[in-house]
N, C-alpha and C positions, 0 to 999 in steps of 0.2 A: 780544468775549470770550464772549458767549453762544452764538455759532454753533458753535464747537468742542465746547462742553459739550452742546449739543443733539444734535450728531452722535454723541458718545460715548454719550449716553443712548439714542439711537435704535438704535445698534449693540448696546448691552446688552439692550434690549428684544427685538431680533431674535434675538440669541443665546439668550436665555431662552426665547423662543417656540419656536425650533427644538429646543432641548434638551428642553422639555416634550413637544413633538410626537413626537420620536424615542423618548423614554421611554415615552409612551403606546402607540406602535406596537410597541415591544419587548415591553412587558407584555401587549399585546393579541394578539401573534403575527401582525402584519401580514405577509401572504405576500410583499410586495415586499422584505422584508428577507432572505428566503431566496433566494439567487442561485446555487445549485449547479446543475450539469448543464444549462447554458443553451446549450452547443454542440450544434448539430443532429447527429443520427446516424441511421443505418439499422440495423435488426436484420437481419443476413444469414443467421443460422443459429440453430436452436433444438435443444436436446437435453436432455430432462428439465427440470430447473430452470435449466439454463445457457442463456445467450444470448450471441451474439457480435455486437458492434457494429462498424460501420464509420463513420468520421468523414470525410465528403466534404471536398474542398478548401475553404478559407476564402474568404468572399466579399470580405473587406477586403484592402486593400493593406498596411495596418499594423495591429498589435494593441497594445493597452495591456498593459504588463507592469509592475505596481507603479506607480511614478512616472515610468516611461519608456515608450517605444514601441519596437516591434520590426518591421522590414519583413518582409513575407511573401515567402518565396522563390518565384521564378517557376517553377522546375522541381521535380521530385520524385525523391528517391533511388530507386534500383531496388528495394532490399530493404525490404519493409514491416516495421513494428514492431508487435508484439503486446504490449499491456499486460496484465499478469497481477496481479490484486489478491489480497490475503489473504482469509481468511474473517473473519467477525464484523464487521470494518470494511467498510463498504459502498463501492461504486465512486465515491461522491461525491468522494473525495480526489483522483481523477484529473482532475476538472473542478470544482474547489471553488468558484472565483469567476471571473468573466470575465477579471479582470486577474491571476488566479493559477491558471491552468488548464494542467495539463501537456499535455492533448490539444491545446489551442490552440497552446501553445508549440512542441510537436514538429511540428505541422502547419505553423506559420510557418517552422520550420527546414527544411522540405522533405521530411518523412517522410509516407508513407501510414500511417495509424494505425487499428489495430483494438484492441478491448478485450474481454476475457473477463469476462462478468458471471455470477458463480456462482449468482445468485438468492438467495432467502430460505428456508433450510431450516426445516422444521417438525419436530415430533416424529415424524411419519410418515417423515421422511428420516434418522432417527437412525443407520441402518446405513451411511451414506456415510462412508467412511474415506479415508485417504491414497491407497490403491490406486485408489479411484474418481476422486479429483480429479487425481492426478498421472499415472495410467497409463491412464485411460479418457476422462475428460472433456477434459483438456488436449490430448491427441493429436487428439481429435475436433475441437476448436476450431481447432487448427493446420491440419488438413486442410481445414476450411471456409475459412480465410484464404487458403491456397494456391490453392484453386479460385476464390475470388472475385477475388483479385489477379492471378492468372495467373502468379505468380512461384513457382518451386519452393522458393526459400530465403526464410526469414523470420528476423527478429531478435526476441528477447524482452527486454522491460524489466519486471522484476517487483519487487514490494514485499513485504517481510516474509515471511509464510507463502507468498505467491505465488512467491517466490524458491525456497523449499524444494520446492514442487511442480515448478517448472521444472527444478531441479537433479536431482531424483529421476527425472523424465521423461527428461531428457537422459542420465542415467547408465544407465537401463534400456533405452532404445531405441537408443542410439548413433545419434542423429538426425543423419545426415550433411547434411540440408537445414536444419539450424539454423545460421544464418550467424554470429550474435553472441548473447551472453547477458550481460545486465546485471542484477545483483541489488542491491537497496538495503535495508539493515537486515534482512538475512536470516541468522538464526543457523544455524551448522553445528555448532559445538562447544557443546552445551547446558550443559556443566559450566563454561563460561567466558562465560556469558551474563548476568552481573551479577545481576539479580533471580532468574533461574532457578537460578544457582549457589548463591545464599544459601538459597533454599528447599530445594535438594537436600541441603544439609548435614544437615538434620534428617529429610528424607524418604527419602533413598537407603538408609541402613542398615536401617531398619525394613522397607522394601519388599523388600530382598534377603533378610532373615531370614524374612519371610513366604513368599517364594517357595521358600526352601530347606526350610522345616519344615512346609509345608502344601500342600494341593492347590489352594488358591485362586489363580485367575488372573483378572486384571481383564478380559481379553478374553472370559471366560465369562459376564460380567454382561450382562444385556439392555441394549443401548446406549441404549434409550429412557430408562433410569433415570439415565444419565450426561449427557443433553442439557443444555448450559449455555445458559440464556436470554440474549437480547441485553441485557437491562437489567443482568444481572450482569457481562457482559463490559464494558459501559460503566462500571460502578462500579469494576471492577478496573483498567481503563485509567486512569481518573482518579486512583485511589489511588496509582499510580506516581509522581505529582507533585502531592500535595495542596496544597503551597504555591503551585505554579504555577497551579492551578485558582482559588485564592483571589485571587491578584494579577491574574488575567485579569478578574475581576469588578470589582476596584478600578480597573483601567485603563478598563474600560467606563464606570464612573461618572464618571471624569474627562473622557471623550471622547464623552459623549452628544450633544454638539452636532455631531459629525461623522457624518453619516448613512452614509457609506461604511464607516467603522469599525464602526458599530453593525451594518450588514449583514454585514460580515466576521465579527464576533463571533457573530451569530445563526446564520450558515451553518456555521461551524466547530463551534459548540455542538450544532447538529442532527446533524452527522456523529458527534460523540462520544456523543450521547444515543441515537441511533437505530441502535445496533449490532445485529447479527444473531446468531442462535443458532449455537453450535458443535454440530454433530451428535455424538451420543454416541460413535460409532466413531472420530471424529477425536480425541476426548479420550482414548480407549483407546490409539490408536496413538501419540499424542504423549507421554502419561505414561509408557508402558512402553518403546516402541521408541526414540523420539527423545530423551526426557528422562532417564529413569532409566538405561536401557541406553546412551544416548548413542551409538547405533550409527552415525549419520551422520558423527560426528567421526572414525571409523575409515575412512571412505570407502566402506563397503558397508552396505546396508540391504535387508532382504527384507520384502516385503508379499505374503502369500499365496504363490504359487509363482513370484513374479517378484523377481529380485535387481536392485538398482540399484547400479552401481559407478561412483563419480564419476571414477575413473581413465579411464573411457571418454570423458569429455568432453574434446575436443581443439579445440573452436571458440574463437575469441577471447572472453575473459571479463573483465568489469569488476565489481568488488565495491566498494560504497560503504557506509560506516558513519557514523553521527552522532557528532559529538564529545561531545555531552551526553546520549547515549542511555542512560538508566538501566535500561531494560528489556533491551536487547540490546547487550552489550559489543562494542567494536570488534574484540577478539581473536577473538570467536566468529564474526564475519563474515569476518575475514581468513583463518580456518582453511581456507576452500575453496581458496585458492591452493596449499596444500600437497598437495591431493588430486587436482586435475584434472591432465591432461597437456597442457593448452593451452600452446603455445609463446608465445602472446600473451596474457598475463594481468596484471592490474593491480589493486591495492587503493588506495583513496583514502578519506580522512576528510574530512567536510564539516560545516559548522556545523549545529547543531540536535539536538533530542532524537529520540525514535523517530518521532513524526509530523512534527516540524519539518524533519528532514533531507529528507523527501519532499515536503512541501507547505507549509512555513513561508514567512515573508516573504523569507527569504534563499535559499530553495531555487532560484528561477530563476537567480540569479547564481552559484550554486555547484553543487549536485548536478545540476540540470537541464542547465546549460551543460556541465558535465564529461561527462555521459552523451551529450548531443547531439553534442558535438565528437568524442567517441570513436566513436560510431556513424557519424557522417558520413564519417569516414576509412576506414570498413570496410563501406560499404553500396552501393558502385557497382562 
């Protein structure tokens, strides 16, 4: 009778010891708990703040994917895939954890993978606007990918604002070498974008009155005065789901004995906390052109002397929206299908909020699988 009791006591002591050790490491910021960006890569191109990464073939025969494993494909699809991130949110979300890494997943599915890293803008970079990212930096990155891969055609898989940059680029350049385009949680109709639409109800009318009855224009303001610091972006993102932020910590408290869970919480928390600045010119372009004027919802938008017409986009297009995305409504994402001329176009809803649909626990079996299956059928 005493033997089972001693075993249970021993297990309880071990669990308590592990929980206390994990709690101490979490409070102390143990670097072992931060597991993002562990997939090896090479920087193949630099242009100002921007870097272009290439992820070589995986060394393993199988990769861990959540609680399962995935065999690594022996061959590689002809068309490389270029991952395009948003601003503010860092590239960590593309390689968040070894067992929840989009770059590893796509590599295992047989795609050659490149990633555009926009870098960390500072106040000196406040003049960078949509024209710079969509019409100068992104085309430069795609040229570098084509030169490195030796393939004239590339596919793009973009998240959030990265999808907007990709759509604007494709609509302006009529890029015939763009094989496929996948956008995830990328708003097109800003007046149907949930949080944005709510804000616009009280912002839109005063803004239009100000424009009609005064000479004030937001684009005349020094963009350095409109730079949004990374800490404020982090706070705003967390504010979209305050209850979710609270319950995340409650779940952590219950699972302190699970080191992998503590590592996942730490890594995700770092991604949310270490967001980057929005350049002031981006704020100007988004507030006026894309948000208040909602120009992209009409299919045409002009930056400087360049017009982007989404009707010029005729490559296969897949748009994915999160079922529970409180920031970007599904209708806002689906709007792009009404504007492009692609004969092959599809809209899909997948589980998750704004971040979860792209990098949550269910993303590999839903949005990642959907995107990879769709690209695989169109990449050879």
